[in-house]
MMTF fields as JSON, N, C-alpha, C and O atoms, coordinates in Angstrom:
{
  "mmtfVersion": "1.0.0",
  "mmtfProducer": "UNKNOWN",
  "numBonds": 271,
  "numAtoms": 272,
  "numGroups": 68,
  "numChains": 1,
  "numModels": 1,
  "chainsPerModel": [1],
  "groupsPerChain": [68],
  "chainIdList": ["A"],
  "bondAtomList": [4, 2, 8, 6, 12, 10, 16, 14, 20, 18, 24, 22, 28, 26, 32, 30, 36, 34, 40, 38, 44, 42, 48, 46, 52, 50, 56, 54, 60, 58, 64, 62, 68, 66, 72, 70, 76, 74, 80, 78, 84, 82, 88, 86, 92, 90, 96, 94, 100, 98, 104, 102, 108, 106, 112, 110, 116, 114, 120, 118, 124, 122, 128, 126, 132, 130, 136, 134, 140, 138, 144, 142, 148, 146, 152, 150, 156, 154, 160, 158, 164, 162, 168, 166, 172, 170, 176, 174, 180, 178, 184, 182, 188, 186, 192, 190, 196, 194, 200, 198, 204, 202, 208, 206, 212, 210, 216, 214, 220, 218, 224, 222, 228, 226, 232, 230, 236, 234, 240, 238, 244, 242, 248, 246, 252, 250, 256, 254, 260, 258, 264, 262, 268, 266],
  "bondOrderList": [1, 1, 1, 1, 1, 1, 1, 1, 1, 1, 1, 1, 1, 1, 1, 1, 1, 1, 1, 1, 1, 1, 1, 1, 1, 1, 1, 1, 1, 1, 1, 1, 1, 1, 1, 1, 1, 1, 1, 1, 1, 1, 1, 1, 1, 1, 1, 1, 1, 1, 1, 1, 1, 1, 1, 1, 1, 1, 1, 1, 1, 1, 1, 1, 1, 1, 1],
  "groupList": [{"groupName": "MET", "atomNameList": ["N", "CA", "C", "O"], "elementList": ["N", "C", "C", "O"], "formalChargeList": [0, 0, 0, 0], "bondAtomList": [1, 0, 2, 1, 3, 2], "bondOrderList": [1, 1, 2], "singleLetterCode": "M", "chemCompType": "L-PEPTIDE LINKING"}, {"groupName": "ASN", "atomNameList": ["N", "CA", "C", "O"], "elementList": ["N", "C", "C", "O"], "formalChargeList": [0, 0, 0, 0], "bondAtomList": [1, 0, 2, 1, 3, 2], "bondOrderList": [1, 1, 2], "singleLetterCode": "N", "chemCompType": "L-PEPTIDE LINKING"}, {"groupName": "GLY", "atomNameList": ["N", "CA", "C", "O"], "elementList": ["N", "C", "C", "O"], "formalChargeList": [0, 0, 0, 0], "bondAtomList": [1, 0, 2, 1, 3, 2], "bondOrderList": [1, 1, 2], "singleLetterCode": "G", "chemCompType": "PEPTIDE LINKING"}, {"groupName": "ARG", "atomNameList": ["N", "CA", "C", "O"], "elementList": ["N", "C", "C", "O"], "formalChargeList": [0, 0, 0, 0], "bondAtomList": [1, 0, 2, 1, 3, 2], "bondOrderList": [1, 1, 2], "singleLetterCode": "R", "chemCompType": "L-PEPTIDE LINKING"}, {"groupName": "LYS", "atomNameList": ["N", "CA", "C", "O"], "elementList": ["N", "C", "C", "O"], "formalChargeList": [0, 0, 0, 0], "bondAtomList": [1, 0, 2, 1, 3, 2], "bondOrderList": [1, 1, 2], "singleLetterCode": "K", "chemCompType": "L-PEPTIDE LINKING"}, {"groupName": "THR", "atomNameList": ["N", "CA", "C", "O"], "elementList": ["N", "C", "C", "O"], "formalChargeList": [0, 0, 0, 0], "bondAtomList": [1, 0, 2, 1, 3, 2], "bondOrderList": [1, 1, 2], "singleLetterCode": "T", "chemCompType": "L-PEPTIDE LINKING"}, {"groupName": "ILE", "atomNameList": ["N", "CA", "C", "O"], "elementList": ["N", "C", "C", "O"], "formalChargeList": [0, 0, 0, 0], "bondAtomList": [1, 0, 2, 1, 3, 2], "bondOrderList": [1, 1, 2], "singleLetterCode": "I", "chemCompType": "L-PEPTIDE LINKING"}, {"groupName": "GLU", "atomNameList": ["N", "CA", "C", "O"], "elementList": ["N", "C", "C", "O"], "formalChargeList": [0, 0, 0, 0], "bondAtomList": [1, 0, 2, 1, 3, 2], "bondOrderList": [1, 1, 2], "singleLetterCode": "E", "chemCompType": "L-PEPTIDE LINKING"}, {"groupName": "ALA", "atomNameList": ["N", "CA", "C", "O"], "elementList": ["N", "C", "C", "O"], "formalChargeList": [0, 0, 0, 0], "bondAtomList": [1, 0, 2, 1, 3, 2], "bondOrderList": [1, 1, 2], "singleLetterCode": "A", "chemCompType": "L-PEPTIDE LINKING"}, {"groupName": "SER", "atomNameList": ["N", "CA", "C", "O"], "elementList": ["N", "C", "C", "O"], "formalChargeList": [0, 0, 0, 0], "bondAtomList": [1, 0, 2, 1, 3, 2], "bondOrderList": [1, 1, 2], "singleLetterCode": "S", "chemCompType": "L-PEPTIDE LINKING"}, {"groupName": "TRP", "atomNameList": ["N", "CA", "C", "O"], "elementList": ["N", "C", "C", "O"], "formalChargeList": [0, 0, 0, 0], "bondAtomList": [1, 0, 2, 1, 3, 2], "bondOrderList": [1, 1, 2], "singleLetterCode": "W", "chemCompType": "L-PEPTIDE LINKING"}, {"groupName": "PHE", "atomNameList": ["N", "CA", "C", "O"], "elementList": ["N", "C", "C", "O"], "formalChargeList": [0, 0, 0, 0], "bondAtomList": [1, 0, 2, 1, 3, 2], "bondOrderList": [1, 1, 2], "singleLetterCode": "F", "chemCompType": "L-PEPTIDE LINKING"}, {"groupName": "LEU", "atomNameList": ["N", "CA", "C", "O"], "elementList": ["N", "C", "C", "O"], "formalChargeList": [0, 0, 0, 0], "bondAtomList": [1, 0, 2, 1, 3, 2], "bondOrderList": [1, 1, 2], "singleLetterCode": "L", "chemCompType": "L-PEPTIDE LINKING"}, {"groupName": "TYR", "atomNameList": ["N", "CA", "C", "O"], "elementList": ["N", "C", "C", "O"], "formalChargeList": [0, 0, 0, 0], "bondAtomList": [1, 0, 2, 1, 3, 2], "bondOrderList": [1, 1, 2], "singleLetterCode": "Y", "chemCompType": "L-PEPTIDE LINKING"}, {"groupName": "VAL", "atomNameList": ["N", "CA", "C", "O"], "elementList": ["N", "C", "C", "O"], "formalChargeList": [0, 0, 0, 0], "bondAtomList": [1, 0, 2, 1, 3, 2], "bondOrderList": [1, 1, 2], "singleLetterCode": "V", "chemCompType": "L-PEPTIDE LINKING"}, {"groupName": "ASP", "atomNameList": ["N", "CA", "C", "O"], "elementList": ["N", "C", "C", "O"], "formalChargeList": [0, 0, 0, 0], "bondAtomList": [1, 0, 2, 1, 3, 2], "bondOrderList": [1, 1, 2], "singleLetterCode": "D", "chemCompType": "L-PEPTIDE LINKING"}, {"groupName": "GLN", "atomNameList": ["N", "CA", "C", "O"], "elementList": ["N", "C", "C", "O"], "formalChargeList": [0, 0, 0, 0], "bondAtomList": [1, 0, 2, 1, 3, 2], "bondOrderList": [1, 1, 2], "singleLetterCode": "Q", "chemCompType": "L-PEPTIDE LINKING"}, {"groupName": "PRO", "atomNameList": ["N", "CA", "C", "O"], "elementList": ["N", "C", "C", "O"], "formalChargeList": [0, 0, 0, 0], "bondAtomList": [1, 0, 2, 1, 3, 2], "bondOrderList": [1, 1, 2], "singleLetterCode": "P", "chemCompType": "L-PEPTIDE LINKING"}, {"groupName": "HIS", "atomNameList": ["N", "CA", "C", "O"], "elementList": ["N", "C", "C", "O"], "formalChargeList": [0, 0, 0, 0], "bondAtomList": [1, 0, 2, 1, 3, 2], "bondOrderList": [1, 1, 2], "singleLetterCode": "H", "chemCompType": "L-PEPTIDE LINKING"}],
  "groupTypeList": [0, 1, 2, 1, 2, 2, 3, 2, 4, 5, 6, 7, 3, 8, 2, 9, 10, 10, 11, 12, 9, 12, 12, 5, 13, 6, 2, 8, 8, 6, 13, 11, 6, 9, 14, 9, 15, 2, 9, 9, 11, 10, 8, 14, 6, 12, 2, 12, 12, 16, 8, 6, 14, 10, 17, 14, 13, 14, 14, 13, 18, 14, 12, 12, 12, 12, 2, 8],
  "groupIdList": [1, 2, 3, 4, 5, 6, 7, 8, 9, 10, 11, 12, 13, 14, 15, 16, 17, 18, 19, 20, 21, 22, 23, 24, 25, 26, 27, 28, 29, 30, 31, 32, 33, 34, 35, 36, 37, 38, 39, 40, 41, 42, 43, 44, 45, 46, 47, 48, 49, 50, 51, 52, 53, 54, 55, 56, 57, 58, 59, 60, 61, 62, 63, 64, 65, 66, 67, 68],
  "secStructList": [7, 7, 1, 1, 6, 6, 7, 7, 7, 7, 7, 7, 7, 7, 2, 2, 2, 2, 2, 2, 2, 2, 2, 2, 2, 2, 2, 2, 2, 2, 2, 2, 2, 2, 2, 1, 7, 7, 7, 1, 2, 2, 2, 2, 2, 2, 2, 2, 2, 2, 2, 2, 2, 2, 2, 2, 2, 2, 2, 2, 2, 2, 2, 2, 2, 6, 6, 7],
  "xCoordList": [17.045, 17.499, 19.177, 19.893, 19.556, 20.965, 21.939, 22.953, 21.73, 22.553, 22.658, 23.08, 22.412, 22.791, 21.072, 20.62, 20.631, 19.157, 18.016, 17.046, 18.161, 17.123, 17.347, 16.661, 18.446, 18.421, 19.259, 20.055, 19.07, 19.585, 21.091, 21.493, 21.954, 23.02, 23.184, 22.776, 23.867, 23.742, 25.349, 26.478, 24.822, 26.215, 26.262, 25.261, 27.314, 27.366, 28.217, 29.219, 27.369, 28.029, 28.436, 28.748, 28.481, 28.658, 30.179, 30.584, 31.076, 32.483, 33.181, 33.856, 32.791, 33.822, 33.181, 33.923, 31.742, 31.399, 32.105, 32.718, 31.99, 32.636, 34.354, 34.87, 34.919, 36.384, 36.568, 37.412, 35.485, 35.534, 35.239, 36.181, 34.041, 34.065, 35.307, 35.558, 35.792, 36.944, 37.886, 37.77, 38.492, 39.385, 38.886, 39.651, 37.761, 37.093, 37.321, 37.663, 37.049, 37.302, 38.831, 39.181, 39.736, 40.894, 41.66, 42.444, 41.342, 41.395, 40.951, 41.69, 39.769, 39.224, 40.032, 40.281, 40.333, 41.067, 42.338, 42.71, 43.058, 44.554, 44.112, 44.626, 43.243, 42.988, 42.41, 42.743, 41.684, 41.135, 42.514, 42.811, 42.966, 44.195, 45.357, 46.268, 45.46, 46.79, 46.353, 47.267, 44.909, 44.833, 44.708, 44.923, 44.411, 44.609, 46.109, 47.117, 46.009, 47.461, 48.111, 49.317, 47.558, 48.148, 49.186, 50.048, 49.289, 49.969, 49.577, 50.293, 48.167, 47.74, 46.829, 46.277, 46.514, 45.919, 44.276, 43.752, 43.455, 42.447, 42.167, 41.239, 42.859, 43.035, 42.801, 41.897, 43.809, 43.82, 42.276, 41.843, 41.578, 40.658, 39.287, 38.368, 39.361, 38.335, 38.669, 37.69, 39.969, 40.127, 39.308, 38.574, 39.518, 38.578, 37.208, 36.444, 36.93, 35.539, 34.826, 33.727, 35.543, 35.289, 35.241, 34.398, 36.215, 36.176, 35.014, 34.609, 34.438, 33.137, 32.154, 31.594, 31.871, 30.405, 30.637, 29.768, 31.659, 32.103, 30.73, 30.161, 30.219, 29.201, 27.961, 27.226, 27.862, 26.606, 26.736, 25.718, 28.041, 28.57, 28.242, 27.819, 28.606, 28.565, 26.951, 26.669, 26.237, 24.701, 24.141, 23.448, 24.617, 23.95, 24.364, 23.429, 25.465, 26.046, 25.321, 24.957, 25.158, 24.271, 23.069, 22.625, 22.298, 20.935, 21.064, 19.977, 22.03, 21.557, 21.774, 21.264, 22.805, 23.23, 21.879, 21.591, 21.059, 19.968, 18.716, 17.591, 18.875, 17.999, 16.823, 15.641, 17.328, 15.982, 15.92, 15.008],
  "yCoordList": [125.654, 123.945, 123.954, 124.913, 122.934, 122.703, 122.521, 121.849, 123.016, 123.413, 121.852, 121.883, 121.168, 119.864, 119.257, 118.12, 120.042, 119.62, 119.233, 118.589, 119.65, 119.136, 117.637, 117.251, 116.94, 115.571, 115.822, 116.758, 114.968, 114.783, 114.267, 113.679, 114.39, 113.622, 112.06, 111.63, 111.334, 110.158, 109.519, 109.567, 108.934, 108.537, 106.962, 106.397, 106.204, 104.94, 104.506, 105.005, 103.42, 103.138, 101.647, 101.155, 100.784, 99.398, 99.043, 97.901, 100.377, 100.112, 98.917, 98.043, 99.107, 97.798, 96.692, 95.71, 96.432, 95.048, 94.496, 93.43, 95.347, 94.881, 94.53, 93.438, 95.397, 95.043, 93.542, 92.747, 93.276, 92.224, 91.282, 90.632, 91.211, 90.004, 90.144, 89.219, 90.955, 90.67, 89.88, 88.675, 90.06, 89.537, 87.941, 86.978, 87.888, 86.355, 85.51, 84.329, 86.401, 85.623, 85.184, 84.147, 86.38, 85.988, 84.937, 84.175, 84.956, 83.709, 82.457, 81.474, 82.401, 81.22, 80.486, 79.287, 81.576, 81.029, 80.513, 79.358, 81.369, 81.117, 79.177, 78.187, 79.167, 77.799, 76.873, 75.688, 77.278, 75.986, 75.669, 74.634, 76.943, 76.451, 75.903, 75.402, 75.903, 75.411, 73.974, 73.155, 73.401, 72.168, 71.287, 70.077, 71.812, 71.261, 71.101, 71.719, 70.349, 69.992, 71.197, 71.315, 72.039, 73.344, 73.281, 74.157, 72.289, 72.151, 72.396, 72.809, 72.21, 72.661, 73.562, 73.826, 74.218, 75.4, 75.151, 76.055, 73.973, 73.847, 73.757, 74.356, 73.142, 73.261, 74.158, 74.217, 75.701, 76.512, 77.282, 77.89, 77.214, 77.575, 76.889, 77.569, 75.756, 75.294, 75.603, 75.507, 76.014, 76.422, 77.848, 78.039, 78.812, 80.062, 79.846, 80.425, 79.203, 78.777, 78.253, 78.69, 77.327, 76.922, 78.231, 78.302, 79.139, 80.211, 81.088, 81.686, 81.136, 82.015, 81.592, 82.322, 79.794, 79.298, 78.62, 77.842, 78.773, 78.077, 78.368, 77.389, 79.659, 79.775, 78.938, 78.451, 78.861, 77.672, 76.321, 75.725, 75.74, 74.819, 74.709, 73.823, 75.841, 76.008, 76.25, 76.104, 76.613, 76.779, 75.165, 74.664, 74.591, 73.344, 72.464, 72.028, 72.216, 71.36, 71.886, 71.034, 72.967, 73.534, 73.247, 73.036, 73.209, 72.933, 71.36, 70.869, 70.462, 69.032, 68.665, 67.656, 69.723, 69.328, 69.732, 69.197, 70.651, 70.898, 70.142, 70.419, 69.313, 68.104, 68.859, 68.517, 69.821, 70.513, 69.909, 70.27],
  "zCoordList": [7.441, 7.07, 7.31, 7.023, 7.782, 7.854, 6.605, 6.791, 5.468, 4.69, 3.67, 2.514, 4.035, 3.251, 2.569, 2.702, 2.092, 1.258, 2.205, 1.805, 3.49, 4.303, 5.129, 6.075, 4.531, 5.252, 6.326, 6.389, 7.179, 8.58, 8.687, 7.683, 9.711, 9.501, 10.028, 11.107, 9.019, 9.314, 9.944, 9.456, 11.228, 11.957, 11.981, 12.421, 11.556, 11.074, 12.617, 13.13, 13.039, 14.309, 14.275, 15.359, 13.068, 13.018, 12.691, 12.474, 12.689, 12.332, 13.001, 12.456, 14.646, 15.484, 15.222, 15.172, 14.981, 14.511, 13.331, 13.37, 12.142, 10.896, 11.421, 11.182, 11.988, 12.312, 12.849, 12.436, 13.986, 14.908, 13.579, 13.127, 12.999, 12.077, 10.967, 10.194, 10.968, 9.873, 10.866, 10.643, 11.558, 12.535, 12.862, 12.824, 13.117, 13.195, 11.882, 11.815, 10.843, 9.549, 9.175, 8.612, 9.694, 9.527, 10.188, 9.622, 11.555, 12.451, 12.007, 12.071, 11.546, 11.283, 9.818, 9.69, 8.817, 7.412, 8.167, 7.959, 9.087, 9.508, 10.043, 9.523, 10.975, 11.457, 10.303, 10.312, 9.451, 8.822, 7.292, 6.695, 7.172, 6.193, 7.047, 6.388, 8.021, 8.831, 9.094, 9.003, 9.463, 9.658, 8.253, 8.315, 7.179, 6.033, 5.418, 5.761, 4.663, 4.156, 3.558, 3.771, 2.899, 2.558, 1.694, 1.765, 0.772, -0.532, -1.468, -2.381, -1.584, -2.995, -2.924, -1.856, -4.159, -4.068, -3.652, -3.0, -4.001, -3.701, -2.067, -1.524, -1.563, 0.023, 0.458, 1.291, -0.068, 0.526, 0.407, 1.386, -0.726, -1.014, -0.17, 0.288, -0.107, 0.593, 1.978, 2.719, 2.668, 3.791, 3.98, 4.95, 2.951, 3.046, 3.035, 3.807, 2.368, 2.08, 3.558, 3.9, 4.335, 5.514, 6.647, 7.541, 6.437, 7.222, 7.234, 8.231, 5.931, 5.552, 6.469, 7.288, 6.219, 6.936, 8.106, 8.5, 8.74, 10.3, 11.224, 11.707, 11.46, 12.185, 11.942, 12.801, 10.717, 10.477, 11.086, 11.439, 11.249, 11.744, 13.563, 14.305, 13.703, 14.951, 15.832, 17.022, 14.817, 15.219, 15.284, 16.17, 14.181, 13.769, 15.062, 15.734, 15.4, 16.469, 17.853, 18.664, 18.066, 19.083, 19.34, 20.469, 18.049, 17.9, 18.01, 18.317, 17.857, 18.013, 19.289, 19.774, 20.138, 21.602, 22.308, 23.379, 21.738, 22.702, 22.07, 22.486, 21.198, 20.855, 20.02, 20.004, 19.419, 18.752, 16.994, 16.25]
}
């Protein structure tokens, strides 16, 4: 046995993808907040929510262009 209760070693390899998705969220949040009026609390909250779901809009519009 390898001394850890018979379990094998687990290697996490998704760290760089997590960092990339964090950067895209931050970039999208900056964009959506900057195009809003930014003066009200709810405009900032809406910008943060749009930053979460913007890939859905991209897929939807690509499917519309493809005629699907």
